[in-house]
C-alpha positions in Angstrom: -50.5 92.2 45.8 -49.7 94.3 48.8 -53.5 94.9 49.3 -54.1 91.1 49.3 -51.4 90.5 51.9 -52.8 93.3 54.0 -56.4 91.9 53.9 -55.1 88.4 54.7 -53.0 89.6 57.6 -56.0 91.6 59.0 -58.2 88.5 58.7 -55.7 86.3 60.6 -55.3 88.9 63.4 -59.0 89.3 63.7 -59.4 85.5 63.9 -56.7 85.2 66.5 -58.2 88.0 68.6 -61.5 86.2 68.5 -60.0 83.0 69.7 -58.2 84.9 72.5 -61.5 86.6 73.6 -63.2 83.2 73.6 -60.6 81.7 75.8 -60.8 84.7 78.1 -64.6 84.4 78.3 -64.7 80.8 79.5 -63.5 79.8 82.9 -63.3 76.2 84.1 -63.7 75.2 87.7 -63.0 71.6 88.8 -64.0 71.4 92.5 -61.9 69.2 94.8 -63.8 66.1 95.8 -63.9 67.0 99.5 -66.0 70.1 98.7 -69.0 68.3 97.2 -71.1 65.2 97.5 -73.2 63.5 94.8 -76.2 61.4 95.7 -76.9 59.1 92.8 -80.2 57.9 94.1 -81.7 61.3 94.9 -79.8 62.9 92.0 -78.6 65.9 93.9 -75.2 67.5 94.2 -74.3 69.7 97.2 -71.2 71.9 96.8 -69.5 74.1 99.3 -68.2 77.1 97.4 -67.6 80.7 98.3 -69.4 82.7 95.6 -67.3 85.7 94.5 -68.7 89.1 95.4 -70.9 90.5 92.6 -68.6 93.4 92.3 -65.7 91.0 91.5 -67.7 88.9 89.0 -66.8 89.5 85.3 -69.8 87.7 83.9 -67.6 85.2 82.0 -69.0 81.8 81.2 -68.2 79.1 83.8 -67.7 75.4 83.1 -68.0 73.5 86.3 -66.8 69.9 86.2 -67.6 67.4 89.0 -65.8 64.0 88.8 -64.8 64.7 85.2 -68.2 63.8 83.8 -70.8 66.0 85.6 -70.5 69.2 83.5 -72.4 72.3 84.1 -72.1 75.7 82.4 -73.5 79.2 83.3 -72.4 82.8 83.5 -70.3 83.4 86.6 -72.6 86.2 87.8 -75.5 83.7 87.9 -74.0 81.7 90.8 -76.3 81.9 93.9 -77.0 80.1 97.2 -80.7 80.9 96.7 -81.4 78.8 93.6 -80.7 75.3 92.3 -79.3 74.3 88.9 -79.9 71.4 86.5 -76.8 69.4 85.7 -76.9 66.9 82.9 -75.1 63.6 83.4 -75.4 61.1 80.6 -79.0 62.2 79.9 -79.9 62.2 83.6 -80.7 65.5 85.4 -79.1 66.2 88.7 -80.0 69.1 91.0 -77.0 71.2 92.0 -77.1 73.2 95.2 -74.3 75.6 96.3 -74.1 75.8 100.1 -72.4 78.1 102.6 -72.4 75.3 105.2 -69.5 72.9 105.6 -69.7 69.6 103.8 -69.0 66.4 105.9 -68.5 63.1 104.1 -68.3 59.8 106.0 -67.6 56.5 104.5 -67.6 53.2 106.3 -67.2 49.5 105.3 -69.7 48.3 107.9 -73.2 49.3 108.9 -73.1 51.9 111.8 -74.6 50.5 115.0 -75.4 51.7 118.5 -72.3 50.1 119.8 -69.4 49.6 119.3 -67.8 52.4 117.2 -66.7 51.2 113.8 -63.9 52.7 111.7 -64.8 55.3 109.1 -63.2 57.9 106.9 -64.2 61.4 107.7 -63.7 64.6 105.7 -64.8 68.2 106.5 -64.6 70.9 103.9 -65.4 74.6 104.2 -64.0 77.5 102.2 -60.2 77.1 102.5 -60.2 74.3 105.1 -60.2 70.6 104.4 -59.7 68.1 107.3 -59.5 64.4 106.8 -59.2 61.8 109.6 -60.1 58.3 110.7 -63.1 58.3 113.0 -64.8 55.7 115.1 -68.6 56.2 114.6 -71.7 54.9 116.3 -75.3 55.8 116.7 -76.2 57.9 119.7 -79.2 58.8 121.8 -82.2 57.1 123.4 -85.4 58.2 121.8 -83.5 59.4 118.8 -82.4 55.8 118.0 -85.9 55.2 116.8 -85.9 58.2 114.4 -85.4 57.5 110.7 -82.8 60.3 110.6 -80.0 59.3 113.0 -77.5 61.1 115.2 -73.9 60.0 115.5 -71.1 59.9 118.1 -67.7 60.4 116.7 -64.2 59.8 118.1 -61.2 60.6 116.0 -58.4 58.0 116.0 -54.8 57.9 114.9 -55.1 54.2 113.9 -58.1 51.8 113.8 -56.5 49.0 115.7 -55.2 50.8 118.8 -58.0 53.3 118.8 -55.7 56.0 120.0 -57.6 59.3 120.0 -56.5 62.4 118.2 -57.9 65.9 118.5 -59.6 67.8 115.7 -60.7 71.4 115.5 -63.6 72.8 113.4 -64.0 76.5 112.9 -64.3 78.4 116.2 -65.3 75.2 118.1 -62.9 73.8 120.7 -60.2 71.2 119.7 -61.1 67.7 120.9 -61.4 64.1 119.9 -65.1 63.5 120.8 -67.9 65.0 118.7 -71.5 64.6 118.0 -73.4 64.9 114.7 -76.9 65.7 115.9 -79.6 64.8 113.2 -82.1 67.3 114.7 -84.9 65.1 113.4 -87.3 65.8 116.3 -86.9 69.6 115.7 -89.3 70.5 112.8 -87.4 73.6 111.9 -84.0 72.2 112.8 -83.2 75.3 114.9 -84.4 74.8 118.5 -81.3 73.2 120.1 -78.9 75.3 118.0 -80.5 78.6 119.1 -80.9 77.5 122.7 -77.3 76.4 123.2 -76.1 79.7 121.6 -78.5 81.6 123.9 -77.1 79.9 127.0 -73.5 80.7 126.0 -74.5 84.3 125.5 -75.9 84.8 129.0 -73.7 82.6 131.2 -70.0 82.3 131.9 -68.3 80.0 134.5 -67.7 81.6 137.9 -64.0 80.9 137.5 -63.6 82.4 134.0 -60.9 84.8 135.2 -58.8 81.9 136.1 -59.5 79.8 133.1 -60.1 82.0 130.0 -60.9 79.0 127.7 -63.6 77.6 130.0 -67.1 77.4 128.6 -70.4 77.2 130.5 -71.9 74.9 127.8 -71.4 73.4 124.4 -71.1 75.2 121.1 -72.1 73.8 117.7 -72.2 74.5 114.0 -74.5 73.5 111.1 -73.1 71.1 108.5 -74.4 69.2 105.5 -73.6 65.5 105.6 -73.1 62.7 103.1 -72.9 59.1 104.5 -71.6 56.5 102.1 -72.3 58.9 99.2 -75.9 59.4 100.3 -77.1 62.9 101.3 -78.6 62.7 104.8 -79.3 66.4 105.4 -78.2 69.0 107.8 -76.7 68.0 111.2 -75.3 70.0 114.0 -71.6 69.3 114.7 -71.6 69.6 118.4 -69.0 69.7 121.2 -69.3 67.3 124.2 -69.5 68.3 127.8 -66.4 67.0 129.6 -63.6 68.1 132.0 -61.7 69.8 129.1 -64.6 71.9 127.9 -65.3 73.2 131.4 -61.6 73.4 132.3 -62.1 71.6 135.6 -59.1 70.9 137.9 -57.6 67.5 137.3 -57.5 64.6 139.8 -54.1 64.9 141.4 -52.1 62.7 143.8 -55.2 60.7 144.9 -57.2 63.9 145.6 -60.5 64.8 144.1 -60.5 68.4 142.7 -62.8 69.0 139.7 -65.9 66.9 139.4 -68.5 66.2 136.6 -71.7 64.2 136.8 -74.3 63.5 134.2 -77.9 63.8 135.4 -80.4 61.0 134.3 -83.4 60.8 136.7 -86.4 62.9 137.5 -87.0 60.9 140.6 -83.5 60.6 142.0 -80.6 62.7 143.2 -80.3 65.0 140.2 -83.9 66.3 140.9 -83.0 66.4 144.6 -85.7 63.9 145.4 -83.7 61.2 147.3 -80.2 60.6 148.6 -79.5 56.9 149.0 -76.2 55.4 150.2 -73.4 55.1 147.6 -70.6 52.7 146.8 -67.5 54.0 145.0 -67.2 50.7 143.0 -70.1 51.7 140.7 -70.2 54.4 137.9 -73.8 55.2 138.7 -75.5 56.5 141.8 -79.2 57.5 142.3 -79.7 58.8 138.8 -76.2 60.2 138.2 -73.4 58.9 136.0 -69.9 59.9 136.8 -67.9 61.5 134.1 -64.9 62.8 136.1 -62.9 61.7 137.9 -63.1 58.0 137.1 -59.6 56.6 138.0 -58.6 53.0 138.1 -62.2 52.0 137.9 -63.0 53.8 141.1 -65.7 56.5 141.4 -65.9 59.4 143.7 -69.4 60.0 145.1 -68.6 61.4 148.5 -68.9 65.1 147.8 -71.9 65.1 145.5 -73.7 62.8 148.0 -72.9 65.3 150.8 -74.3 68.2 148.7 -77.4 66.4 147.7 -78.1 65.4 151.3 -77.6 69.0 152.4 -80.2 70.2 149.9 -82.8 67.6 150.8 -82.3 67.3 154.6 -80.7 70.4 156.0 -82.7 72.8 158.2 -83.8 76.0 156.6 -81.5 78.1 158.7 -78.5 76.1 157.8 -79.5 75.9 154.1 -79.9 79.7 154.0 -76.6 80.3 155.6 -74.4 77.8 153.6 -76.0 77.1 150.2 -74.1 79.9 148.4 -70.8 78.2 149.4 -72.0 74.9 148.0 -73.8 75.9 144.8 -73.1 78.9 142.5 -76.3 81.0 143.0 -75.6 83.1 139.9 -75.5 79.8 137.9 -78.7 78.7 139.7 -80.5 81.9 138.7 -79.4 81.8 135.1 -80.2 78.1 134.7 -83.7 78.5 136.3 -84.5 81.5 134.1 -83.2 79.8 131.0 -84.9 76.5 131.5 -88.2 78.2 132.2 -87.9 80.6 129.2 -87.5 77.8 126.7 -89.6 75.4 128.9 -87.1 72.5 128.8 -89.3 70.0 130.6 -86.7 67.3 130.4 -83.7 69.3 131.8 -84.3 69.5 135.6 -83.7 65.8 136.5 -82.1 64.7 133.3 -80.2 66.2 130.4 -77.8 68.4 132.4 -74.5 68.1 134.2 -73.5 69.0 137.7 -69.9 70.1 137.9 -67.4 72.0 140.1 -64.1 73.5 139.2 -62.2 72.5 142.4 -62.8 71.0 145.7 -63.3 74.3 147.5 -65.6 75.9 144.8 -69.4 75.5 144.5 -71.2 73.2 142.2 -73.0 74.5 139.0 -75.3 73.2 136.3 -74.4 72.7 132.6 -77.4 72.3 130.1 -77.5 69.4 127.7 -79.8 68.0 125.0 -81.9 71.1 124.4 -84.2 69.7 121.8 -87.5 69.4 123.6 -88.0 73.1 124.0 -90.0 76.1 122.8 -93.4 74.3 122.7 -92.2 70.8 122.0 -91.0 67.8 124.0 -88.2 65.3 123.3 -89.9 63.4 120.6 -90.9 66.6 118.7 -94.5 66.5 119.8 -96.1 69.9 120.4 -97.0 70.8 124.0 -98.7 74.2 124.0 -98.5 74.8 127.7 -97.1 78.2 128.6 -98.5 79.0 132.0 -96.4 77.0 134.4 -93.0 77.1 136.3 -90.5 74.2 136.0 -88.5 73.4 139.1 -86.9 70.6 141.2 -85.9 70.1 144.8 -83.0 72.5 144.7 -84.8 75.4 143.0 -87.9 74.9 145.3 -85.7 75.3 148.4 -84.0 78.4 146.9 -87.3 80.0 146.2 -88.8 79.1 149.6 -85.8 79.8 151.9 -84.5 82.8 149.9 -80.8 82.7 150.7 -78.8 85.8 149.9 -81.9 87.6 148.5 -82.2 84.8 145.9 -85.8 85.8 144.9 -84.9 89.4 144.5 -81.8 88.6 142.5 -83.9 86.2 140.3 -86.5 88.8 139.6 -83.9 91.5 138.8 -81.9 89.2 136.5 -85.1 88.2 134.6 -86.0 91.8 133.8 -82.3 92.7 133.0 -82.2 89.8 130.5 -85.6 90.9 129.1 -83.9 94.1 128.0 -81.0 92.2 126.5 -80.7 88.5 125.3 -84.3 87.6 126.4 -85.9 90.7 124.8 -88.6 90.1 122.2 -86.4 91.8 119.5 -83.4 89.6 120.2 -85.2 86.3 120.5 -87.5 86.7 117.5 -84.7 88.1 115.3 -82.5 85.1 116.1 -85.3 82.7 115.2 -86.2 84.6 112.0 -82.6 85.0 110.9 -81.9 81.3 111.1 -85.3 80.4 109.5 -84.8 82.9 106.7 -81.2 81.6 106.1 -82.5 78.0 105.7 -85.4 79.0 103.6 -83.6 81.4 101.2 -80.6 79.2 100.8 -82.7 76.2 100.0 -81.5 74.2 103.1 -85.1 73.4 103.9 -85.7 72.3 100.3 -82.8 69.9 100.5 -83.9 68.6 103.9 -87.4 67.9 102.6 -86.0 65.8 99.8 -84.7 63.3 102.3 -86.9 63.9 105.4 -90.3 65.2 104.3 -92.8 66.6 106.8 -96.6 66.7 106.8 -96.7 70.2 108.3 -95.6 73.3 106.4 -92.6 75.2 107.5 -94.6 78.5 108.0 -97.0 76.5 110.1 -94.1 75.3 112.4 -92.7 78.9 112.6 -96.1 80.4 113.4 -96.6 77.9 116.2 -93.2 78.5 117.8 -93.5 82.3 117.6 -97.0 82.3 119.0 -95.9 79.9 121.8 -92.9 82.1 122.7 -95.0 85.2 122.8 -97.5 83.7 125.3 -94.6 82.2 127.4 -92.9 85.6 127.7 -96.1 87.2 128.8 -96.7 84.6 131.4 -93.2 84.8 132.8 -93.2 88.6 132.9 -96.2 88.4 135.1 -94.8 85.7 137.3 -91.5 87.4 138.0 -93.2 90.8 138.4 -95.4 89.3 141.2 -92.6 87.3 142.8 -92.4 88.5 146.4 
């Protein structure tokens, strides 16, 4: 009798231990809705999730449940950013991708148009951060409006009726209410503008940085994966906007103009230093410029930028040589000229840049913008293989010809210094390869191709860009070496 009780007890304990082990071996994850998107038409799921370090993985079986009815099981040590997984949903197979990039989800009740902004619900999820807000959204761009993949202008609001703006912060980007989601459609590898904006920030700081520690010399950006009304629309660059706040310009005060900001928009006008017509302060545009700041009580301030443009175009060489350094930051002119020529930004010397100044008594400087038609392409993404020319405008022509403050010698020295640092072959090509490899290995390109297919292979695009950059660097090295 005792033996039977012992055997029965042993059996019960063994059974209970087995159940306990089973419960320990299965882990269930139910991701929060902000961290993933499901595209019913394309049958893909993209999930932002920080995969545990392999050393911390116990190999237990995972049950991952999306929306209660998309269930997926696998060993925990099989999770990877570099593969996709089949998820069965009522007999239909969905492709699951785990991403390291933030997930943005936008829902709107109306079709998004060029103008005006319409209310939408916006969420941003990345690792431990979730941000939700009301956003006014509209299409942006000129040429890009014709692309099938759109770019968007966002303004965050407190309420939809009053449209009172509210600031949002994402990662290491600045806190602001105005943002851009750049679709990057005209960039075959989706990396040109990203790398070029990062490159500019790495080589140039505002002249007044000691006075304004938070001032930037250009915009910063981050890659994101976007769902619009539950449809996956690929990777976009969440991008800062150029404004007074980004540059930390002095505010208009007591009727006096201090900081100024103008957007350039003409290759044949004042931004290219081709002409300097008369101005009227009742208009927000003048000779190819659009005023960004100050614009107070519907009155513009063209006086000082008009004077400077007239000085560049019409002053005698002797006066230009003596005074230009007090009117325009020559270090900025040098960096901008070298940068634009390195990437051959053909559309950024009369358009697609800003002219600004910190205060009334400080010099003007340039801020780059819209760096998509670069590195062997133009604005619409078409390849232009030219590598053996120098891009310039009226200001840079005069600086080279008149040579104030040893401008040519400083330009030459700066080029060869940068060629040992940020413009070195190693640095440039490593940055290109690192971004390309990340997209390829993490299946970002695979996801992008599902919604925006291309006729040219990715390696073909990469080979072209690297070959173009090699030839461009060789030409510029010779040009600056021979610069008198």
